[in-house]
Each structure stands twice: as C-alpha cells, then as structure tokens.
N, C-alpha and C positions, 0 to 999 in steps of 0.2 A: 842146286842151281842147273836148266839145263843148258846139256853142251851138245847135245849130238839130237838131231829130230830124223825121224825113220818115216818115208813115205812107200805104202802097195802107191801103185801107179794106176791101172783100169779102175777106174769109177771113185779112182780120189782125184790124179790130177792130172784125169780125163773124166770123161763126160761116162767110161763103161763102153761106150761102142765102141765094136771094132769092124774099120771098114775095107774089103779089098778091092781093087781096081781089076779093071781084067784080064790082066798079067797073073795076079794075085799077088801084088803089093798091098804091104799092108799098114795103111794110114792111121794115123792118130791125132788129135787137138788139144793143145796143153793152154791154159789161161795165162796168158801175158802177166797179168796182176797177181798168180800167185807165185808165176817165174821170176818177176821183178824180187817177191818178201822171199823165194827160198836163196835167189844171185845175192841180195843184202845178207841173208842169215851167216852165208857162204864168206863171200867176199870183202863185203865190209865189216858184218863183226868178227870174223874170224871165227864164226863156230864150223860143226860139222852136219855133215848132212848124210842119207844115204838112199839108196831106191832096193828096196827088195821087193821080188816081184815073181807070181807065179808064171808068169808067161816070158816069152824072149822076141827081143823087137830091137831091130838096129836103130827105130828111132830112140827110145829109152835110152840107149849109150848116148847119143845125139844131144838132146836133150838133158843130159845131166851134166854131161860137160862143159855145155855153155853154161849150166848152172854155179857150177863150180862144186857139183857132187864130188864129193871124194870116190864113195863107196856105193856100186851100183852091181848088181847080183842080180840076174836073173833067170827062170828056170826053175826056183824055187819051192821044194815041195813045207821044208819046216824051216819057219823063217825065221822061229826062236834060236835054231843052232846057227843062224848066219847071225842076227844079229849079236848072240855069244862072243863066235869069231870075231865082230868088229870091238867090240868093248874090250879085248884082250889087249888088241891091239894098240887101241886107242887110252886103255888103261883107265877106263871109268865103269860105273857101276849102274845098274839098270836105275837107279833114285837119278841121276840126270841126264836119261832119255824120255822123250817124248814120239807118240807115232798117230801115226794116220793111217786108217785101215777102214774097209767098208762092206764086206764080206767074211764069210763063214773062213777060208782059210788065212785071215788074219788074229778072229780071234785070241788064238793062244798068245800071241806076239803084246798084242794089247792088253791084256792082261797082264802081262808083264812088267810093262815098264811102268814107271812114274805115273805120269801123265796120259789118257790116251784121249784121241777124238775122231771124231767121222763124221761123212757129209751128209749135209740134211737126208740124201737119198738111199743113205745105207739099207743094208739089209737089218730087219728088226733083232735080229739075235745079236747084231752088231751092238745096235743103238742103246740095247738095253745092259750091255759091260762097259759102256767107255767113260771116262770123267765126262769129257765134253760133245755135245751134237751141235756143230756147226748149224748154222742159219742157211748157208749156203749149201747149193748139191755141188758132187764131187765136179772137178772140171770149171768151175763157175766160182772161184773165189775161195773155197775151204782151207787150202791150204793157206791162203794169205790170212786168213781170219784166224787160224792156228799160230800163224808165227806172230800175228800183233797181239796175240794174249800171252804168247810166252815171253815177246818183248818187253812186254807191259808189268808181269811179272818184274822182267832185270833190267825195269824202270828205265827201258831204252824203248824207242821211238823209231820208226823206218822215216817219215816226215825229218827229223832230223837228218839225218842220211845228207837230203840237197836241198840249199838254198829256197 
C-alpha cells in the first residue's frame, strides 16, 4: 500500500517556468486541481506527502503548508538521501512510496521507489525509467492524475469525499 507521496516542484507541481518580477521576487503557479488532490490525500485520507526540490522558494513552503504536506525539503542535491530520512521518521519502506519528478535530478529517487510517475512534458530520460507517464503536463493536473491512480489502487475515490 502506498502511504507516502513525494513530489518534485518545478516542472511537476508547476509548469517549470520560474518568473521574477522587477524586484527579483520569484513567482510560481500551482494547479488548484493538483492541490485539491494533495490536500485530500493528506487531510481527508490521512496519508503523508513530501515536497523535495532542488531549488529554494518561500512559495513552496506556503503551498505545502496549505495542502497539509508534512515534509518540505528545499535546496536538495541528493533527493534519495532526504527520502531515506523521511522513511526512517515514518517507519516506512520504499515499497510504500510513490514519487513524481520530471528531470535528471529526480531519476535516482524515482528509480528507488515502488511506483514512479512523471508529467507528460518530463525529460525523455525520466520518461524512460518511470512506471507511469501522466497524460497531463507538469503544473496542469499531472499530480492529480497520479493521486487518482493510487487511490484507485487503494479502492478509494476523491469524489467520495464530497457530496
């Protein structure tokens, strides 16, 4: 059973574009449907989620907290090492983890977990090694598609949470 979802951010939960305003403030756009699914995963179903990203952004902390993401790691070079730390804290194994990433720095982590996903617009190298390539692009419903797939494996549905 999958109990922990791990997400890269840029190119997975966002479209991969990094925008700076005239003051150098970074902005990102997150898909509300992805967010609803992550929030249901953590708050309604009670499972765990983690954001592990190579960049640093205040926005990532804010979005993660809104969605009930317990583990938020930024500026990470070795995502597998961080994942191992989470697994020790949660007393889980890699067989209970699904992850989504989109580029070269995600490959090692994606290869280590039971079930790996990438958005449709991920790099070719990532598409070659994941379990499932989403029909959706990063920041455009790929995470929701992943969560709905995993919930169906658990015989659960998002729509069961709302009247």
